[in-house]
N, C-alpha and C positions, 0 to 999 in steps of 0.2 A: 655828209663827209665821213662822219664816224661809222655810220652804218656801211658804206662801202669799204672801208678798211677792214671792218670786221668781216665782211664777205670775203675779202681777198685772202685774209689770214686764214679764214675756215677752210678756204679752197686749198690752200697750200698744205694744211694740217690733213685734209682729205686724202689729197695727192701723195703726201708722205706715207700715211697709213696705207694706202694702195700698193704703193712700192714695197713696203714691209710685207704685206700679205702675199704679193706675187713672189717676192724673194723667198718666203717660207714654203710657198707651194712648190716653187723650183727645187728647194732643198728636200722637199717630200717626194717629188717625183724622182730625183736621182737616188734616194734611198730605196724606192721602189724597184728602180731598174738594176740595183746592186744588190737586192734582196739575197741572192744566190751567190754572193761572192764573199761570205765569211771565211772560207778557205782559201789559200792562195791558188790551189790547183782547179778551183771551179771557174770556168770561162764565163765571160758575158756573152749574151746571146739574145737574138730576138725572140721576145715571147709571142706566141701566137695561140690561138684557140685549139690547134690540132698538136701541141707539144706538151707533154706532161713531165714534170720534174720529179724524181722519185729519189729518196735518201734511203739506201741499204747500210748494213753495218760497215761493210769493206770499201764501198764505193758509192758514187752518185750518178745519176744519168739524166738526160733528157730523151725521152721516147717519142719519136715522130710517128703519130698515128696514121698518117698517110702513106709513109713508106713501111711501116710495120717494123722498123729497126731503130736502134738509139741513133740519136744525132752526135752524142758524145757520151762517153763514160769517163768519170775522173776519180781520182784517188791518190793518197800519199802512201806509198810503199816503204815500209820500214824494215831494218834488219830484223827486228823481232817477228814480223810477220813472215819473213822469208825463211826464218827458222822453225816456223809452225809445223805441227805433226798431224793436223786433221787429215783423214784419207780423204783421197779424191773421190768427188761425187760420181754418180753413175747415171742419174736421171735427170734429164731437161724437162722443165715444167713452166706452166704459166706463172708469170708474176702476178702475185694477188694485189699488188698495188697499182697496177695499170688497168685504167678503165677502157673498155673497147676491144677492139680486134688485136691479137697477137698471132704469131706463128705458132706452129706445133711440130711434133715429130712426123706427122704425116706428110706435111708439106716438104720435108727434107728426104722422106724415104725414096730410095732408088733415084734421086734428082742428079746426083753426081757432084753435089755441093755438100761441103762440110757445115756443121753448126759451128761456127767459129767465134769463141769467146773474144770479147772486147777486153773486160777485166778477166785475165786467165785464172784458171782455177790454182795454178802454181803459186799466184800471189794471194791466195785466199786461204791459206793452210792454218791460221791462227786458230780458228775454231770451226765447229760443225756449221754454225749459222752462216758464216762468211762463205764457206764453201758451197753451202746449198744454194745461198743467193746467186753465187756466180753462174749457176746452171739456169737461172730464169730466162726465159726466151727475150726479155727486155735487153739483155746483155749479149745477145747473139745476132751474128750476121751469117748470110750465105757467103761462104768463102772457098775458094779455090783449094782443093785438097792438098796440092803440092805446096801451095803458099802456107796454109795453116800449119802443115807439119814441117816445113822448111824455114824460109827466110823470116817469116813473121815469128815463128817460135824461136828462132835464134835470138831475135831482138828482145822477146819477152825474158830469155834466159839472160841476156846482157843486162836488162833492167835490175835483175835480182843481185847481180854483181854489184852494180852502182849503189843499191840500196844497202849492201854490206860494207862497201868501201866508204860510203859517205854518210852513213847513218840513216838517211831515207833519199827518197827520189819523188818528185811530184810528176804523175802522168795523167796525160789526157789522151785519149784515142777514139777512133770511130770510123765510120764509113765515109766515102766520097762518093756520092750518086753520080755526079759528072752527067754523061749523055744517056746514062741507063743502057749501056751496049748489050747488057744480058737479059733485060727485061725484068720479068718478075717470076716469082717461084710459088708453086702450090695453089691451093684452093683459097688461102688467105692473101694470095697477091702481095708476097713480100718482095719488095724492090732488092734486086741482086746489085751490090755496089760496083762501080768501076774501079775503085782503089781503097785504100785504107791509109789513115794517118796516125802518126803517135808523135807527141811533143813531150820533151822531158826538162826538167829543171832540179837542179841541185845547188846547194850552197857549199861553198869551199871556204877555205881560209882566205882566199883572194876575194871572195863575193860570189853572186849568182852566175851560173853558166846555164845556157839552155842549147837545145838541139832539136830538130825536128826530122821525120822520116815520111815518105809518101811511098807506097808499095802497089802497083798495079794487081788486080784481083785476077792473077793468071799464073800459069806454071813457069817454072824458071828458077835458077839459082844464080846469084850475084853476091859479091861482097857487099857488106852493109853500107860500105862508104858510096855505093851507087845510089842509094836511097836518101842520102842525107839532104836535108833542106834547112834553112833558117826557119825559125819560127814565124817570122814575118811572111815567108813564102807560104807555110802551111795555113796561115790566117786568111791570105788571099784566096788560096783553094778552097777554104771551108765557109769563110765568112763569120768565123768566130774570133773573139778578142781573148787570147790566153793570157794568164798570169797578170791580170790588170791591177792586182793589188799591190804590184811592185811599184815604188816611186816611179814617176813618168820618165825621168832620166835614166834610171836604171834599166826600167822595161825597154825603153828606145834602143838603148846599147846592147842589152843581152839578147833581145830577140832579132837583131840585125846581123848577128854574125855567130859563128860557132868555132871552137876550138877542139880539133879532132884528138890532140893528144890528151885532153882532159877526159874523154870519153873512151879512151883506149881504142881507138879506130885509126 
């Protein structure tokens, strides 16, 4: 009788220890999945063997080895950075932190496609290192020339205004491969995206505000309001989870709507 009772108690203790161990393992797993979310602008994403996470001075990115382009590029743009005076770079070069195949200048030569910055050079003027790193091919996508110099550029310039107005703006941008309507580019077989996205987050006196944009990779000119999306809609299009460090209730509210007056649109 005493032996049986001892066995029962021991079993309960072992079961309790097992629960504690599993709970600890669960916490550890969550820590691993959130390893790249120390900054509010860094999205959650699915980690795979063909995605490389790289941290540069002015921005972070995940490079898609299969597509040869970034999946996302993220950074906080501050008023100080906007006021930087580093001269614009001239040379697109390979990213030394990327292992494997990248695009190069020959892929783009006479292709009709621009080398489109995701983190724009105009946001990286604080010093020469930031400027140089913005010209790494890990930060570049094949982009329609009219879009690159038109509505996409207009949006980049507006982000600098937001940084000056609010002190800083959190930015995540990148390509949407979609149906891959335009195929691949050059000998390195760079995926040409169907579209591009950008999501923004600012903190105002009233709390956080967010907005998203999706632009087709094609010629044309429209008011920026024609490209506006909620962050939720951009998440659906990309499969990424933006601004996940916000409290859940705040994130749910902020990402489900936008206020055009806050964004001067």
